[in-house]
C-alpha positions as CSV (number, residue, x, y, z in Angstrom):
1,M,173.8,300.3,21.4
2,A,175.2,298.3,18.4
3,T,175.2,298.9,14.6
4,Y,173.3,296.4,12.6
5,V,173.5,295.7,8.8
6,F,170.1,294.9,7.2
7,T,168.9,293.6,3.8
8,A,165.3,294.2,2.9
9,L,162.8,294.3,0.0
10,D,160.7,297.4,-0.6
11,A,157.1,297.5,-1.8
12,A,158.3,297.2,-5.4
13,G,160.3,294.2,-4.7
14,A,163.7,296.0,-5.0
15,R,166.5,294.8,-2.7
16,T,167.8,297.4,-0.3
17,T,170.6,297.5,2.3
18,G,171.8,299.8,5.0
19,E,172.9,300.3,8.7
20,I,170.9,301.1,11.7
21,D,172.1,301.8,15.3
22,A,169.8,300.1,17.7
23,D,169.6,298.1,21.0
24,S,168.7,294.8,19.4
25,K,167.6,293.1,16.2
26,Q,164.1,293.2,17.2
27,V,164.2,297.0,17.4
28,V,165.8,297.0,13.8
29,A,163.0,294.8,12.5
30,D,160.3,297.0,14.0
31,Q,161.8,300.1,12.4
32,L,162.1,298.5,9.0
33,K,158.5,297.2,9.1
34,Q,157.4,300.7,10.0
35,R,159.0,301.8,6.7
36,G,157.1,299.2,4.8
37,L,160.1,297.0,4.1
38,I,160.2,293.2,4.2
39,V,163.2,292.0,6.3
40,L,165.5,289.5,4.7
41,D,168.5,289.7,7.0
42,I,169.7,291.5,10.0
43,A,173.3,291.0,11.2
44,D,175.8,292.6,13.6
45,K,178.1,294.7,11.7
46,G,181.1,293.2,13.5
47,G,179.7,289.6,13.2
48,S,181.7,288.9,9.9
49,M,185.0,289.0,11.8
50,E,184.2,286.2,14.2
51,I,185.8,282.8,13.7
52,E,183.4,279.8,13.8
53,L,184.8,276.7,15.5
54,P,182.2,274.0,14.6
55,F,183.6,271.3,17.0
56,V,183.6,273.8,19.9
57,N,180.2,275.4,19.1
58,R,178.2,272.3,18.0
59,I,174.6,272.1,18.9
60,K,174.0,269.7,21.8
61,A,170.8,267.8,22.3
62,N,170.1,269.7,25.5
63,D,170.4,273.1,23.8
64,L,167.9,271.9,21.2
65,T,165.5,270.4,23.8
66,I,165.5,273.7,25.9
67,M,164.9,275.8,22.8
68,T,162.0,273.6,21.7
69,R,160.3,273.8,25.1
70,Q,160.7,277.6,25.2
71,L,159.2,277.8,21.7
72,A,156.3,275.7,22.8
73,T,155.8,277.8,25.9
74,M,155.7,281.1,23.9
75,V,153.3,279.6,21.3
76,N,150.9,278.3,24.1
77,S,151.0,281.8,25.6
78,G,149.6,283.2,22.3
79,M,152.8,284.8,21.0
80,T,153.3,284.8,17.3
81,I,155.8,282.3,15.8
82,L,157.8,285.1,14.4
83,R,158.1,287.0,17.7
84,A,159.0,283.8,19.5
85,L,161.8,283.2,17.0
86,Y,163.1,286.7,17.5
87,I,163.3,286.1,21.2
88,L,165.0,282.7,20.9
89,E,167.4,284.1,18.5
90,A,168.5,286.8,20.9
91,Q,168.7,284.7,24.0
92,T,170.2,281.4,22.7
93,E,173.7,281.2,23.9
94,N,174.8,278.5,21.3
95,Q,176.0,280.5,18.4
96,K,175.3,277.8,15.8
97,L,171.8,277.3,17.0
98,A,171.2,281.0,17.0
99,E,172.4,281.3,13.4
100,T,170.1,278.5,12.5
101,L,167.2,280.2,14.3
102,T,167.9,283.4,12.4
103,A,167.7,281.5,9.0
104,V,164.5,279.9,10.2
105,R,163.1,283.3,11.2
106,K,164.0,284.9,7.8
107,D,162.1,282.0,6.1
108,V,159.0,282.4,8.3
109,E,159.1,286.2,7.6
110,A,159.2,285.5,3.9
111,G,156.0,283.5,4.3
112,L,157.0,279.9,4.7
113,P,155.4,277.6,7.5
114,L,157.6,276.9,10.5
115,S,157.8,273.3,9.4
116,D,159.1,274.1,5.9
117,A,161.6,276.5,7.4
118,L,162.9,273.9,9.7
119,E,163.1,271.3,6.9
120,R,165.8,273.5,5.3
121,H,168.2,272.6,8.1
122,P,168.3,268.8,8.3
123,K,171.5,268.7,10.2
124,V,169.7,270.5,13.1
125,F,166.1,269.4,12.8
126,N,165.7,265.8,11.7
127,Q,162.7,264.3,10.0
128,L,161.0,263.5,13.2
129,Y,161.2,267.0,14.3
130,V,159.9,268.5,11.1
131,A,157.1,265.9,10.8
132,M,155.7,266.4,14.2
133,T,155.9,270.2,13.9
134,R,154.0,270.0,10.5
135,A,151.4,267.8,12.1
136,G,151.0,270.3,15.0
137,E,150.6,273.1,12.5
138,T,147.9,271.2,10.5
139,G,146.1,270.2,13.6
140,G,146.3,273.6,15.4
141,V,148.1,272.1,18.3
142,L,151.7,273.3,17.5
143,D,152.6,273.8,21.1
144,Q,151.6,270.3,22.1
145,A,153.6,268.9,19.2
146,L,156.7,270.8,20.1
147,L,156.4,269.6,23.7
148,R,156.2,266.0,22.4
149,V,159.3,266.7,20.3
150,A,161.1,267.9,23.4
151,D,160.1,264.8,25.2
152,Q,161.4,262.7,22.4
153,L,164.7,264.5,22.3
154,E,165.1,264.0,26.1
155,A,164.3,260.3,25.8
156,N,166.8,259.9,23.1
157,E,169.4,261.7,24.9
158,S,168.7,259.6,28.1
159,L,169.3,256.5,26.0
160,R,172.5,257.8,24.6
161,R,173.9,258.6,28.1
162,Q,173.1,255.1,29.3
163,V,174.8,253.6,26.3
164,R,177.9,255.8,26.9
165,A,177.9,254.9,30.6
166,A,177.9,251.2,29.7
167,M,180.8,251.6,27.2
168,T,183.0,254.1,29.0
169,Y,184.2,251.7,31.6
170,P,185.5,248.9,29.2
171,L,187.0,251.4,26.8
172,V,188.9,253.2,29.5
173,V,190.2,249.9,30.9
174,M,191.2,248.5,27.5
175,S,192.9,251.7,26.5
176,F,194.9,251.6,29.7
177,A,195.8,248.0,29.2
178,L,196.9,248.7,25.6
179,A,199.0,251.6,26.7
180,V,200.7,249.4,29.5
181,L,201.3,246.6,27.0
182,I,203.0,249.0,24.5
183,A,205.1,250.4,27.2
184,L,206.3,247.1,28.3
185,V,207.0,245.8,24.8
186,V,208.8,249.0,23.8
187,F,210.8,249.8,26.9
188,L,211.1,246.8,29.1
189,V,211.5,244.0,26.6
190,P,214.6,245.4,24.9
191,V,216.4,245.5,28.3
192,F,215.8,241.9,28.8
193,S,216.6,241.0,25.2
194,D,220.2,242.4,25.6
195,I,220.6,240.3,28.7
196,F,219.4,237.2,26.8
197,D,221.9,237.9,24.0
198,Q,224.7,237.8,26.6
199,F,223.5,234.4,27.9
200,G,223.3,232.8,24.5
201,G,221.4,229.6,24.0
202,E,217.9,228.8,22.8
203,L,215.1,231.0,24.0
204,P,211.6,229.6,24.8
205,T,209.0,230.1,22.1
206,I,207.0,232.6,24.1
207,T,210.0,234.7,24.7
208,K,211.0,234.6,21.0
209,F,207.5,235.8,20.1
210,T,207.7,238.7,22.6
211,V,211.2,239.7,21.6
212,A,210.2,239.7,17.9
213,L,207.2,241.8,18.6
214,S,209.3,244.3,20.5
215,K,211.8,244.6,17.6
216,A,209.0,245.0,15.1
217,M,207.3,247.7,17.2
218,T,210.5,249.7,17.8
219,G,212.0,249.3,14.4
220,Y,208.8,249.5,12.3
221,W,206.6,251.7,14.5
222,Y,205.5,253.6,11.5
223,A,204.1,250.5,9.8
224,F,202.1,249.8,12.9
225,I,200.6,253.3,12.8
226,A,200.0,253.1,9.1
227,G,198.3,249.7,9.5
228,T,196.1,250.9,12.3
229,V,195.0,254.0,10.5
230,G,194.5,252.0,7.2
231,S,192.4,249.5,9.0
232,V,190.2,252.0,10.7
233,W,189.7,253.8,7.3
234,L,188.9,250.6,5.5
235,F,186.4,249.6,8.3
236,R,184.7,253.0,8.2
237,R,184.5,252.9,4.4
238,W,183.0,249.4,4.5
239,K,180.6,250.4,7.2
240,S,179.5,253.5,5.1
241,T,178.2,251.0,2.4
242,K,174.6,249.8,2.5
243,S,175.5,246.1,2.8
244,G,178.4,246.9,5.3
245,K,176.1,249.0,7.5
246,Y,173.5,246.3,7.6
247,A,176.0,243.7,8.4
248,W,177.6,245.8,11.2
249,D,174.2,246.6,12.7
250,A,173.2,242.9,12.7
251,F,176.5,241.9,14.3
252,K,176.0,244.5,17.1
253,L,172.8,242.7,18.0
254,K,174.8,239.5,18.5
255,I,177.8,240.7,20.5
256,P,178.1,238.6,23.7
257,M,178.3,239.7,27.4
258,K,174.9,241.5,27.3
259,I,176.3,244.2,24.8
260,G,174.1,242.8,22.0
261,D,171.2,242.7,24.3
262,I,171.7,246.3,25.3
263,V,171.9,247.4,21.6
264,Q,168.6,245.5,20.9
265,K,166.8,247.1,23.8
266,V,168.0,250.6,22.8
267,A,166.9,250.0,19.2
268,L,163.5,248.9,20.5
269,A,163.0,251.7,22.9
270,R,163.9,254.3,20.3
271,W,161.7,252.7,17.6
272,S,158.6,252.5,19.8
273,R,159.1,255.9,21.4
274,T,159.5,257.6,17.9
275,L,156.6,255.8,16.3
276,S,154.3,256.5,19.3
277,A,155.2,260.2,19.2
278,L,154.5,260.4,15.5
279,V,151.2,258.6,15.7
280,T,150.1,260.6,18.7
281,A,151.0,263.9,16.8
282,G,148.7,262.8,13.9
283,V,151.4,262.1,11.3
284,P,150.0,259.8,8.6
285,L,150.8,256.2,9.5
286,L,152.9,255.5,6.3
287,Q,155.0,258.6,6.7
288,A,155.3,257.8,10.4
289,L,156.7,254.3,9.7
290,E,159.1,255.7,7.0
291,I,160.5,258.3,9.4
292,T,160.7,255.8,12.3
293,G,162.9,253.5,10.1
294,K,165.2,256.3,9.0
295,T,165.7,257.6,12.5
296,A,166.1,254.3,14.2
297,G,169.7,254.2,14.1
298,N,169.9,250.6,13.0
299,D,169.6,249.2,9.5
300,V,167.9,246.0,10.7
301,V,165.0,248.1,12.2
302,E,164.9,250.2,9.0
303,K,164.6,247.0,6.8
304,A,161.8,245.8,9.1
305,M,160.1,249.1,8.7
306,A,160.3,248.8,4.9
307,D,158.6,245.4,5.2
308,V,156.0,246.9,7.4
309,I,155.3,249.8,5.1
310,E,154.7,247.3,2.1
311,S,152.3,245.3,4.4
312,V,150.3,248.4,5.3
313,K,150.2,249.5,1.6
314,R,148.7,246.1,0.8
315,G,146.1,246.6,3.6
316,G,147.9,244.3,6.1
317,T,149.0,245.0,9.6
318,I,152.1,246.4,11.3
319,A,152.5,243.4,13.6
320,D,152.8,240.5,10.9
321,P,156.1,241.7,9.2
322,L,157.6,242.5,12.7
323,K,157.6,238.8,13.7
324,D,160.0,238.0,10.9
325,S,162.6,240.5,12.0
326,P,165.4,239.2,14.4
327,V,165.3,242.5,16.4
328,F,161.6,242.4,17.5
329,P,160.7,239.9,20.3
330,E,157.5,238.1,20.4
331,M,156.1,240.4,23.2
332,V,156.5,243.4,21.1
333,T,154.8,241.8,18.1
334,H,151.8,240.8,20.3
335,M,151.5,244.2,22.0
336,V,151.5,246.0,18.6
337,R,148.9,243.7,17.4
338,V,146.6,244.3,20.4
339,G,147.2,248.0,19.9
340,E,146.1,247.8,16.3
341,E,143.0,245.8,17.1
342,T,142.0,248.1,20.0
343,G,142.8,251.4,18.2
344,A,145.2,252.3,20.9
345,L,148.6,251.8,19.0
346,D,150.1,254.8,20.3
347,T,149.4,253.8,24.0
348,M,150.9,250.4,23.5
349,L,153.9,251.7,21.8
350,T,154.5,254.1,24.8
351,K,154.3,251.1,27.2
352,I,156.8,249.3,25.0
353,A,159.2,252.3,25.1
354,E,158.9,252.7,28.9
355,F,159.4,248.9,29.4
356,Y,162.6,248.8,27.3
357,E,164.0,252.1,28.6
358,D,163.8,250.5,32.1
359,Q,165.4,247.3,30.7
360,V,168.2,249.3,29.2
361,A,169.0,250.9,32.6
362,A,168.9,247.5,34.4
363,A,171.1,245.9,31.6
364,V,173.7,248.7,31.9
365,K,174.1,248.0,35.5
366,Q,174.4,244.3,34.9
367,L,176.9,244.8,32.1
368,A,179.2,246.8,34.5
369,S,179.2,243.9,37.0
370,I,180.0,241.3,34.3
371,L,182.7,243.4,32.6
372,E,184.6,244.3,35.7
373,P,186.0,240.8,36.4
374,V,186.5,240.2,32.7
375,M,188.6,243.3,32.4
376,I,190.7,242.4,35.4
377,V,191.4,238.9,33.8
378,V,192.2,240.5,30.3
379,V,194.5,243.1,31.8
380,G,196.2,240.6,34.0
381,G,196.6,238.2,31.3
382,M,198.2,240.7,28.9
383,V,200.8,241.9,31.6
384,G,201.3,238.3,32.8
385,F,202.2,237.2,29.4
386,I,204.9,239.7,29.0
387,V,206.4,239.1,32.5
388,I,206.4,235.3,32.1
389,S,208.0,235.5,28.7
390,M,210.7,237.6,30.1
391,Y,211.4,235.6,33.3
392,M,211.3,232.1,31.6
393,P,214.8,232.3,30.2
394,L,216.0,233.5,33.6
395,F,214.5,230.4,35.3
396,K,216.1,228.2,32.6
397,V,219.5,229.8,33.4
398,Y,219.0,229.3,37.1
399,D,218.1,225.6,36.6
400,Q,221.5,225.1,34.5
401,I,223.4,226.8,37.3
402,K,222.0,224.4,39.9
């Protein structure tokens, strides 16, 4: 049994606080309701002494997906939303998610619809989540809407995992190659430089460059660190601007060696899956298009959605503006047009999403096979450059001795 601190309102609307010893928060809530009080907050008395570590206790996509599926199951079984939230709040292991559910439960207790309560926490529940929940509430199919939300979360997380898998190998190899290069320049080159000073004479150009780089890195290492940090800061600041983000997103679509191809396929899969889920859930088309653009993760797609919204407002189609966007292939445009003409837009969008999700998986495997020899050549070239630049003066001395 633990001690809980509560805040509630009485019949006259006056705020009251106190402490209750009970086995759980649900027991405390039941006792307060029996007294005719409206619960505002229930917290563990010792909870205020806990230290929150946001990076350690962040909400993972898997935690949110599991919680959503559990909520859908409980709603489908006939359980009230309030009771379901109490149960989820008690059994959720992620502290931050549990605290968010507590806040949502309080808002629902105060009379807000579930979707409005979720909307107050945009960092946890995005626009897609809120819109589909609201559509489920309006249509009386909240459990089905929540299941679609969970499916959408799983699909997005699967795409993220595939992209991370594609990028992990080159990032690890390039990081290792850079570490080796720095070690050679900082520790090996100065040893040879002392030897070259004893020999005297004119050094080859490639050796001069390597020695100068070594002296700069060892003598002005702080300048290199400051330059790197400054460059990263400037890049992030530029990318945070509207024009910079659009330019960066457009550039990512054109990166060679299949990387841009993967970025495009991921954007198409996410776009079609999101729009399909919103249309199927009964979200109004204009709102669905707006949410799809904002949650696409690519400014090129968002701009295309803005053009589509203008077309739909004028009574036009979705397909016509898409053909002018560089991110949408002709196949997607034709399938969307057929979906609009037959009234099966959600089905066509689902087929597009499934196609491009399979394409992403195949492209990731292909990228790994392409990058492996490229990385070997790059690493070998970097190390070989240092070695050759150090040994060329020795070969020159050997020729003079002969």
